[in-house]
C-alpha positions, -999 to 999 in steps of 0.1 A, spaced: -434 168 -166 -455 206 -176 -460 225 -144 -471 248 -165 -467 262 -198 -463 297 -223 -454 297 -258 -464 319 -282 -462 334 -317 -476 363 -305 -454 394 -287 -465 382 -249 -465 416 -237 -503 420 -264 -533 416 -241 -554 386 -250 -587 397 -266 -601 360 -274 -591 333 -246 -600 299 -259 -606 277 -226 -600 235 -237 -625 212 -214 -634 178 -216 -660 191 -182 -644 164 -156 -631 172 -123 -594 175 -137 -606 202 -161 -619 226 -137 -587 241 -126 -584 252 -161 -620 266 -163 -615 285 -133 -586 305 -148 -597 308 -180 -631 327 -166 -610 351 -141 -578 353 -168 -609 364 -193 -626 388 -167 -592 399 -154 -578 416 -189 -615 419 -202 -608 391 -226 -639 372 -244 -641 341 -235 -651 303 -255 -650 271 -238 -643 243 -258 -649 209 -250 -645 177 -276 -659 149 -281 -639 121 -295 -660 90 -310 -637 62 -309 -631 68 -273 -666 59 -269 -667 30 -286 -660 -10 -263 -632 -32 -285 -653 -44 -316 -670 -16 -326 -696 -12 -302 -701 23 -288 -705 22 -252 -723 58 -247 -732 74 -284 -722 103 -291 -759 127 -285 -752 116 -249 -716 126 -246 -732 158 -264 -763 168 -242 -741 163 -209 -715 185 -225 -737 210 -228 -755 207 -195 -718 209 -173 -710 242 -206 -739 266 -197 -732 261 -157 -700 279 -162 -713 299 -191 -735 318 -168 -707 317 -140 -681 334 -165 -716 360 -173 -716 361 -140 -681 376 -130 -691 405 -162 -673 382 -188 -688 372 -222 -688 340 -225 -699 316 -252 -689 274 -252 -682 251 -282 -685 216 -294 -670 198 -315 -660 164 -323 -622 147 -336 -589 139 -324 -588 163 -291 -555 175 -293 -558 182 -326 -595 198 -328 -583 229 -302 -559 236 -322 -579 243 -348 -606 264 -333 -582 284 -315 -572 297 -352 -608 296 -366 -620 317 -335 -586 336 -339 -583 333 -301 -550 349 -286 -548 323 -255 -558 286 -254 -563 279 -214 -558 232 -213 -559 213 -181 -535 182 -175 -541 153 -156 -505 153 -145 -503 119 -161 -463 125 -157 -439 110 -189 -446 73 -187 -491 79 -185 -482 107 -218 -466 76 -234 -493 52 -231 -516 73 -228 -509 105 -249 -518 143 -233 -540 167 -255 -518 197 -232 -491 182 -244 -501 184 -279 -518 216 -277 -484 230 -259 -460 216 -292 -481 222 -320 -501 256 -311 -492 287 -334 -503 313 -300 -501 314 -264 -511 286 -241 -515 281 -212 -513 246 -188 -530 247 -155 -520 213 -137 -547 201 -108 -544 220 -74 -532 255 -97 -549 287 -96 -543 312 -123 -515 333 -104 -498 303 -107 -499 301 -143 -504 341 -152 -498 364 -120 -501 398 -123 -470 423 -124 -476 457 -110 -453 488 -137 -439 512 -122 -466 541 -138 -493 516 -116 -504 501 -149 -513 463 -142 -492 438 -166 -505 402 -165 -476 379 -176 -472 340 -189 -447 323 -170 -428 296 -184 -418 268 -169 -408 232 -175 -394 206 -149 -382 173 -162 
């Protein structure tokens, strides 16, 4: 089970300039959204909120849509606009994007396209059997991203996954936590 993960192809001491938060705007994503806003505010980074609509998950067996893509897009736009407004109240330059496709692959593609330094994702905390049966966007992103990935589990806060260190000269340095448990 991933509690919080730090994976990077860049220097972890580098302060992020752009934080991308992947969210489906559900309650499970709330912790990641809050952590992303707080991280961007803490380090003076810009923020992109990304929501991915997977049209294949909107179909019933037989191919009939139970919800239309435009309906999901409208709901997500409203939710994301509220998060952007909150981020801006905290002094963070923020915007949102809504892409379509396979969520894990699209998160990585968007992070590359936008030049994100850090990807923040939530986790449903399903455990190994749940991940095997249902898959896990956060696991996919951790396994395939070429940049820092921070996974925020339900109930976690930013300080649980990205604590602040104070160097001997008084400089504040935020460092991601690398932690995996079985």
